[in-house]
N, C-alpha and C positions, 0 to 999 in steps of 0.2 A: 504493500500500500504506500502511496505517496506520503512522505514524512510530514510535510506541513498540514496535509488533510487529516492525518492520523492525530496529530497533536491538537489541531483546531477542534476536532470532534470530541476529544477528551475534555477540552476546556468548556465546550458547549454544555455538556451534561454534568460536569464536575461542580460540586458545591463551592460557592465563592465564600471567602472569609468575611467579606462585607455584604450584609444582607441587602443593602440598597442596590448593589449590582444585580442581584437576583430579581429584585422588584422592577428595575428599569428594563432588564432583559425580558421579563415577563410582559411588561407593558408593550414593548416593541413587538413581541410575537403576537399578542392579542390585536394590536393595531393592524399588523399585516394580515392577520386572519380575517378581521372584519372588512378591511379594504378589498382583499381578494374576493371574499364571499360576495360583497356588494357588487363588485364589477361583474362577476359571473351572472348573478341574478338579474341585475338591471339590463345588461346587454341581451340576455335571453328573453326578457320581457319585451324589449324593443323588437327583437326578431319575431316574436309572436304577433305583435301588433302589425309589423310590416307584412307578415304572411297573411294576416287577416285582411288587411287593406288590399293586397294584391288579389286575394280570392274574391273580394267584393267587386273590384273593378273588372275581374274576369267575367263576372256575371253579366256585366253591362257592355264592356268594351270588346272589340274584335281584335284578332291577331294583327291585322294590318288595316290601315285606314288611308284612303286616297282623297285628298282635297285639292282644290285649285290654288295655285300660288297667288294669283291676283283676283280680286273680286270675291264673290260669295257662292255663286252657282255656276254650273257648267252643264252642257248637254253631252252625255256620254256617247262615245262611238261604239255602236253595237258590235262591230267586227272586232274591235280591241277587247271588248268584254268577253266575247267568245274565246279569244286567244288566251285571255287571263284564266278563264274557267278550265281551259285545257292544259294549263301548266301543271306539271307534276308537283303535287303537294297542296294544291288548292282544293278545298272541300266544298265550301259554299261562298257565294257572292251575293251581297245585298245592296240595293240602291237606297240611299237615304236622302230625305229632304227635311231640313230643320229650320225652324223660324220661331221667334218670340211671338206669343199670342196672349190675348186677354181672355181669361175664362170667366164665365158668369153662370152661376147656378142659384136660382131662387133669390136673386138679389145680392148674393155674395160674389165678390170678384177677386181675382188674383192674377198675377203674371206668371207664365210658365213657358217652357221650351217645348214646342210641338215637334215631335219626331215622327215624320211620316216614313213608314217602312213597308217593304214588300213581303211576299209570302216566305221568302228565304230567311228572313231575319230571325225568326224563332228557332230555326234549325241551327243557326250558327252561334247562338248565345245560350246562356243558361237562365234567361229571363223567366222561363216558365217555373223554375225552381223558387223564384222569389215571389210568386203570386200568393197572397194571403187571403184573398177573397175573390170569388168568381173564377175567371179563367182568362188566359191570354188569347182571346178570340177577337180578331179585328174585323171579322164578318160573321153575322148571325142571320141565316136565311137571306143571304146576299145583301144585307144591309150593313153599312159600316158601323163599327163600334170603337170605343176608346178604352185604353187602359192607363190609369194614372197612379202616381205615387201616393203612399199613405198620408204623407204630410199635406199634399194638395187636397186629398179627399177630406181630411179633417178640417182644413181651412174652409173648404166649400160647404162642408156639412152634408156630404153626399155618401151614400152607401151603395153596395152592389145591387141591392134590390130597389133602388130609386126608380120612380116611374116618370120623372121629368128628364128631358135631355139637357146636356151641357151646351151653352152657347159659346162659340169660338169667334173672336173678333181679331182682325188684322187690318192694317191700313191698306187702302186701295193702291194699286200700282200707278205710277205717274204722279203728276202734280195734284196736290190737294186743292179742292175748291174752297176759296175763302169767301165766296159770295153767299153760300148757303147758310141759313139760320140754324140748320140741324147738323151738328158735327158728325152724327152717326152716318150721314150720307157719304162721308169720306172713309168709311170702314166697310170691309167685307164681313159678312156674318153667316155662319152655318151652324147647324145643330147636330149633335150626335149623342147616342145613348152609351152609358157605361157598361162594360162587360167584365171588368176585373180591376183589382187594386194590387199593386206590388209594393214590397218593402225590401230595399237593399241596404241603404244607408241614408241618413238624414239629408245629405246634400243632393242625392239623386231623387229621394222621395218628395222633396219640396220643389223640384225643378222640372222633371220630365213628365210628359204625357204622350202616349203612343197613339197614333192613328194610322189608317191605311194611307199609303203614299198617294193614291188616287184622290182621296179626300183632301189631303194637304195641297196637292197641285190645284185642285179646283178652288180651294179657299184662297190660295195665293196667286191665282191667275197665271199659273205656269203651264206650259205644254209638256215638255219632257225634261225640264231642268231638274238637277239634283244638287245637293251641297256636298255629298261625299259618297264614296263606295267603300263598304266594309267587307273584309274578307276573313274567312275562317280557314286556317291551314290544318293539314293533317298532323296528327300528333308526332309523326316521325319526320316531318318536313323541316328543312332548315329555313328559319324565318329570314335570316340575313340574305340567303340566296334568293328566296322568293321576292324579297324586297327589291333586290337589284334587278331581277328579271321583269318584275312588274313596272319598275321605273323605266326600263328600256322600252317596254311596250307603250307606256303612256306618253313618253317623250317629255319635252320641256314644258314648263308651266304647271307642273303638278308636284305635290308633296306626298310622299309615301312614308307613313309613320308606323312603327311597331307599337305594341301595347305599352312598352316602357316609355317611348317617346311621346305617346299621346298624353301621358301624365308625368312628364319629366320634372316639372316644378314640384309636384307632390313628393316624388321619390327623392329629389334633391333635398327637399326640406326635411324629410324623414332621416336621411343620412346625416344631414347637418346636425339635427337634434341629437342623434345617437352619438356622434363624435364630440359634441359639446358636453354631453353628460359624461362621456368617457374621460374627456380632458379634466373636468372638474373632479371626478373621483380619483384620477391619477394624481392630480395636484394634492388632494387631501392625503392620499397614501404617501406621497413624497414628504409632506410635512410630518406625518406620523412616523415615517421611517427614520427620521433624524434622531429618534430615541436610540436607534442602533448606534449612532455616532457617540451619544453620551455614554452608553453602556460600554463601548469599546474603549473610550478614554479612561474610564475607571478601571477596566480590566487590565489595560496596559500599565497603569500605575500599580495595581495589585501584583502583577506578574513581573515587576522590574527585576527581582532576584532571578526569576527563571530566564529572563532575557540575558542577564549576565552569565548565567550557567551555559546557555546555548552558545554564547560567543566563546566561552572558555573551552568548549569541546569542539570548536571549529566551525560553528554555524556562521555564515556570512549575513550581512544586513538584508539581502534579498530574501533569504529563507525565513528570517524572523518576520519581515513584513508580510510575507505570504501566509504565515501562521495566523496572524491576527486579521488579515484580510478575509481569509476563509472563515474564521470564527464569526465575524460580522455578517458575512454573506450567508452562512448556514442559518443564522437566526432568521433572516428574511426568507430563505427557501423553506425552512420548516413551517413558518407561518403561511407561506404561499400554498404549500401542500395541504395543510389542514383546511385553509380557506377554500381551496378548490373542491375538496371532498364535501365540505359543508354546503357550498354553493350548489354543487351538482345534486346533492340530496334534497335541498330545498326546491330546486327546479323539478326534480322527479316527483316529489310529493305534490307540488302545485299542479303538475301535468296530470297526475293520476287522480287526485282527490279535490283539486280546485279549492285549496284552503283559503286563499285570499280572494274574496268576492268583488265583483264590479258593482257599481250602483245599479239600481233597478232601472229598466228601460233600455239598457245596453243590449247589443247583439249577443254577447256572451255572458254567462253567469259568473265566470272567474277570469282572472288575468291570464292571457295565453302566454306560454313560454316555449321557446324553441332554442335548444342548445346547438351552437355551431362550432365545429372544430376550429375554424379560423379565429373565432372570438376567444376560445380557450387558449389557443396559441398566442394571441395578442396579449392576453392577461398574463400568461407565464413569462413572456419576454419582457413586458412592462415591469412587472414586480421584480423579476430577476435583475434587471438593469438598475432599478431604483435601489434595491438592496446592495448591489455592487457599488453604486455611487456613494451611498451612505457610509459603507465600510471604507471606501477609498479615501473619503474626506478625513476620517479618523487616522488612517494609516499614514497620510501625508504628514501629520504631526509627528508620528513615530519616526518617520524617515528623517525629519530634521533633528530629532533627539539623537538617533543613532549616528548621524553624521557628526553632530557636536561631540559625542562621546569618543569618536575616533580622533 
């Protein structure tokens, strides 16, 4: 066994003559344990919420989305659409027409985003899994129907079995008439009955209302225009490869985004929050770890006779420094190991039994946790480096003392 490691290990578990050294060392270990455990648990909870958010967006968003670079709407080229559908890896393609609308039901009004979709849309998303009342049926007996979010339904005071239609209002295309005494004459209006209510997440539930694309076009006075094309890829397909192939087919003037790019700001914000919390916890761990420096200072003072003995039997200054460096580092590594075990146990208990509950009204009953190997590796490297730094600071003082003794 390496001699400095052997001696440092003996010092680590040996009883110190000064009880205060044991106390400071114990505080150091406990601080590292708590810091490591907190890092593991907090990062795992962030992973759980990130996975939950992605699963929610997967219910609503497509694998790929094509939009026009300039303007809002475009008329799709049917030949290009056929070529896209024939690409290896493309499973479904849906044409979408979105626009802001005013909803009115029994005197209650609210603004929403009308999403006109074709028959392929339900096949390419998991929206039917989010239906909490009624069904995702955009046609009943050849009559158009609408499906809206639960927050919108609550605001309008409408239920699945309501017998009155919902009024949809949008501004007429072209210049508005300022001569009319009735502002409603500048609006297009149509009515449609409710067939179902979905619940995905508050942002979606208070924003979107689904209608058949034919109904949306008639209301907006469009012929064949759409705002986007959404594509569902096969589970084995390469999204990046499909994205490039579709971009080549569509040509210039179009933007093709994958699911991550469609919500880039959200994912960027989530990563930033995770790294911010990680940085704060690491800083706290850094402050706590300086207890190691204090305990090493006192240990060096206590072991001054041992240092003289080591030098008398031929030990050089480098070997002596390494003994105490390993001693301080072992304190940090021991705390890290215990903290990792406790953190992983807490995550397991939370995953299996949901000990820590979320407030009522949330999508989940308990905080979600997902342990990632990369996070564990990041924690191990961070704590090990902090422990080494704390020990090195103390050893730098010892180096000056040994140099002076020479």
